[in-house]
C-alpha positions as CSV (number, residue, x, y, z in Angstrom):
1,M,-12.8,-1.6,-8.7
2,F,-14.8,0.1,-11.4
3,G,-18.4,-0.5,-12.2
4,N,-21.4,1.5,-13.4
5,G,-19.2,4.5,-14.0
6,R,-18.1,4.6,-10.3
7,A,-15.0,3.7,-8.4
8,R,-15.4,1.5,-5.4
9,S,-13.2,1.6,-2.3
10,G,-11.5,-1.6,-1.2
11,I,-8.3,-3.6,-1.1
12,I,-6.3,-5.3,-3.9
13,V,-4.1,-8.2,-3.0
14,L,-1.2,-8.9,-5.3
15,P,2.1,-10.8,-4.7
16,C,5.4,-8.9,-4.6
17,G,6.5,-8.1,-8.1
18,A,3.0,-8.6,-9.6
19,G,2.3,-5.0,-10.3
20,K,0.6,-3.3,-7.3
21,S,2.1,0.1,-8.1
22,L,1.2,-0.1,-11.8
23,T,-2.4,-1.2,-10.8
24,A,-2.7,1.8,-8.5
25,V,-1.3,4.2,-11.1
26,A,-3.7,2.9,-13.7
27,A,-6.6,3.4,-11.2
28,A,-5.5,7.0,-10.5
29,S,-5.3,7.6,-14.2
30,R,-8.8,6.3,-14.8
31,V,-10.3,8.3,-11.8
32,R,-8.6,11.5,-13.3
33,K,-8.8,13.4,-10.1
34,S,-6.2,14.4,-7.5
35,A,-4.5,11.4,-5.8
36,L,-2.8,11.1,-2.5
37,V,-0.4,8.1,-2.0
38,L,0.6,7.0,1.5
39,C,3.5,4.6,2.0
40,T,5.7,3.3,4.8
41,N,9.0,5.2,4.3
42,S,10.8,7.8,2.3
43,V,12.4,5.3,0.0
44,S,8.9,4.1,-1.1
45,V,7.9,7.7,-1.6
46,D,10.7,8.1,-4.2
47,Q,9.7,4.8,-5.8
48,W,6.1,5.8,-6.1
49,K,7.0,9.1,-7.7
50,H,9.1,7.2,-10.2
51,Q,6.2,4.9,-11.0
52,F,3.9,7.8,-11.8
53,R,6.6,9.4,-14.0
54,C,7.2,6.1,-15.7
55,W,3.6,5.2,-16.5
56,T,1.8,8.5,-17.0
57,N,2.5,11.7,-18.9
58,L,2.7,13.8,-15.7
59,E,5.6,16.1,-15.4
60,D,8.0,16.2,-12.4
61,N,6.3,19.2,-10.9
62,D,2.9,17.5,-11.1
63,I,3.9,15.0,-8.5
64,S,4.7,16.3,-5.0
65,K,6.7,14.6,-2.3
66,F,6.1,15.3,1.4
67,T,8.6,13.7,3.8
68,F,10.7,15.0,6.7
69,E,13.6,15.4,4.2
70,D,11.7,16.6,1.2
71,Q,8.8,19.0,1.2
72,E,8.3,19.7,-2.5
73,C,4.7,20.8,-2.1
74,A,5.4,23.8,0.2
75,K,4.2,26.1,-2.5
76,G,1.2,24.0,-3.5
77,L,0.1,20.4,-3.9
78,G,0.5,18.6,-7.2
79,G,-2.1,16.6,-8.9
80,V,-0.4,13.6,-7.2
81,T,1.1,13.9,-3.8
82,V,3.2,11.1,-2.2
83,S,3.9,11.0,1.5
84,T,4.2,8.6,4.4
85,Y,1.7,7.5,7.0
86,N,3.9,8.9,9.7
87,M,4.0,12.4,8.1
88,V,0.3,12.6,7.9
89,A,-0.6,11.1,11.3
90,Y,2.2,12.9,13.2
91,T,0.8,15.0,16.1
92,G,4.0,16.5,17.5
93,R,5.5,19.9,16.7
94,R,6.0,20.8,13.1
95,S,7.8,23.5,11.1
96,E,5.7,26.2,9.7
97,A,6.1,24.8,6.2
98,S,5.1,21.4,7.3
99,K,2.0,22.8,9.1
100,K,1.0,24.6,5.9
101,I,1.3,21.4,3.8
102,I,-0.7,19.3,6.3
103,E,-3.4,21.9,6.2
104,M,-3.5,21.8,2.4
105,I,-3.7,17.9,2.5
106,Q,-6.5,17.9,5.1
107,N,-8.5,20.6,3.3
108,R,-8.4,19.1,-0.1
109,E,-11.0,16.6,-1.2
110,W,-8.9,13.9,-2.9
111,G,-10.3,11.9,-5.8
112,L,-8.3,8.8,-4.8
113,L,-6.4,7.8,-1.6
114,I,-3.9,5.1,-2.3
115,M,-2.6,3.3,0.8
116,D,0.4,1.0,0.3
117,E,1.4,-2.0,2.4
118,V,-1.8,-1.9,4.4
119,H,-1.0,-5.1,6.3
120,V,1.9,-3.5,8.2
121,V,0.5,-0.1,9.3
122,P,-0.6,0.0,12.9
123,A,-4.4,0.1,13.4
124,N,-4.3,3.4,15.4
125,M,-2.3,5.2,12.7
126,F,-4.8,3.9,10.1
127,R,-7.6,5.4,12.0
128,K,-5.9,8.7,12.3
129,V,-5.2,8.9,8.6
130,I,-8.7,7.9,7.6
131,G,-10.1,10.4,10.1
132,I,-8.2,13.4,8.7
133,I,-8.1,12.7,4.9
134,K,-11.1,13.4,2.8
135,A,-11.2,11.1,-0.3
136,H,-14.0,10.0,-2.6
137,C,-12.3,6.6,-3.1
138,K,-9.8,4.6,-1.0
139,L,-7.6,1.9,-2.5
140,G,-5.5,-0.3,-0.2
141,L,-2.6,-2.4,-1.5
142,T,-1.0,-5.4,0.0
143,A,0.8,-8.7,-0.8
144,T,-1.0,-10.5,2.0
145,L,-4.1,-10.0,4.1
146,V,-2.4,-11.2,7.3
147,R,-1.7,-8.8,10.1
148,E,0.4,-9.5,13.2
149,D,-2.2,-7.9,15.4
150,G,-5.0,-10.0,13.8
151,R,-7.0,-6.9,13.1
152,I,-7.5,-7.5,9.4
153,S,-11.3,-6.8,9.8
154,D,-10.4,-3.2,10.7
155,L,-9.2,-2.7,7.1
156,N,-12.5,-3.9,5.7
157,F,-14.2,-1.3,7.9
158,L,-11.8,1.6,7.3
159,I,-11.0,1.0,3.6
160,G,-13.5,-1.4,2.1
161,P,-13.8,-5.0,1.1
162,K,-11.3,-7.1,-0.8
163,L,-11.8,-6.2,-4.4
164,Y,-9.4,-8.7,-6.0
165,E,-6.8,-11.2,-4.9
166,A,-4.5,-12.8,-7.4
167,N,-3.3,-16.4,-6.9
168,W,0.5,-16.2,-6.7
169,G,0.7,-19.9,-7.8
170,D,-1.1,-19.1,-11.1
171,L,1.1,-16.0,-11.7
172,S,4.2,-18.0,-11.0
173,R,3.2,-20.9,-13.2
174,D,2.3,-18.5,-16.1
175,G,5.7,-16.8,-15.8
176,H,4.5,-13.4,-14.5
177,I,6.4,-13.6,-11.3
178,A,9.4,-15.7,-10.2
179,K,8.9,-19.1,-8.7
180,V,9.2,-19.3,-4.9
181,W,11.2,-22.0,-3.3
182,C,11.1,-22.1,0.5
183,P,12.7,-25.1,2.2
184,M,10.6,-26.5,5.1
185,T,11.4,-29.0,7.7
186,K,9.4,-32.3,7.5
187,E,7.6,-31.4,10.7
188,F,6.6,-27.9,9.5
189,F,5.5,-29.2,6.1
190,A,3.4,-31.9,7.8
191,E,1.7,-29.3,10.0
192,Y,1.1,-27.1,7.0
193,L,-0.6,-29.9,5.1
194,K,-2.9,-30.7,8.0
195,K,-4.3,-27.2,8.4
196,E,-7.6,-26.9,6.6
197,N,-8.3,-23.4,7.9
198,A,-7.3,-20.9,5.2
199,S,-6.3,-18.1,7.6
200,R,-4.1,-20.5,9.5
201,K,-2.4,-21.5,6.2
202,Q,-1.9,-17.9,5.3
203,A,-0.1,-17.3,8.7
204,L,2.1,-20.3,8.1
205,S,3.0,-19.1,4.6
206,V,4.0,-15.7,6.1
207,M,6.2,-17.5,8.6
208,V,7.9,-19.4,5.8
209,R,8.4,-16.2,3.7
210,A,9.8,-14.3,6.7
211,T,12.3,-17.2,7.4
212,S,13.3,-17.1,3.7
213,E,13.9,-13.4,3.8
214,L,16.0,-13.7,6.9
215,E,18.1,-16.4,5.2
216,C,18.6,-14.1,2.3
217,A,19.7,-11.2,4.6
218,V,22.2,-13.4,6.4
219,W,23.5,-14.7,3.1
220,I,24.0,-11.2,1.7
């Protein structure tokens, strides 16, 4: 991401549990400018604020949250502001406080825009966000470069190229993340082995993971 004294925009692909949040916090710390973090829901907003508190020397009032339930930045934005895609892209009626915050977000030139879970955000919402946020550098985070709508190339255009992708097999083998065991039927496994196309294998892998997560949910 960094080279010749400059930060490049782009996407970092890391498996779940491999340290996407820590990587982004480290990037924001190195940029040393204001950072806006966008994630998918308010639970993630709380988690991101916790990560910045955990891994930096920022105080609680240096990190602002902006959600429907929590508008900490009504009196001013912190050095780090964490919100959701929906809050920034929303075009309906807003409260006066919410309007004021959105104006502050839109008027500021952010040093770094961190976008979490870029593979699940609808393409039209991405375009809205990119269109209204001014940022010197954009960093997208994801565990997989596979989108249901097949518009992964949009991310390359709107954010930037893939900067780094970790091999989850290597991370698992070296003990950095847990080993993944996903049962497959003989027919599915045979089909998986036949596919030489990398993108097709990625899609099949996502199907396996989704099935595994569903099994876990049912078991719980």
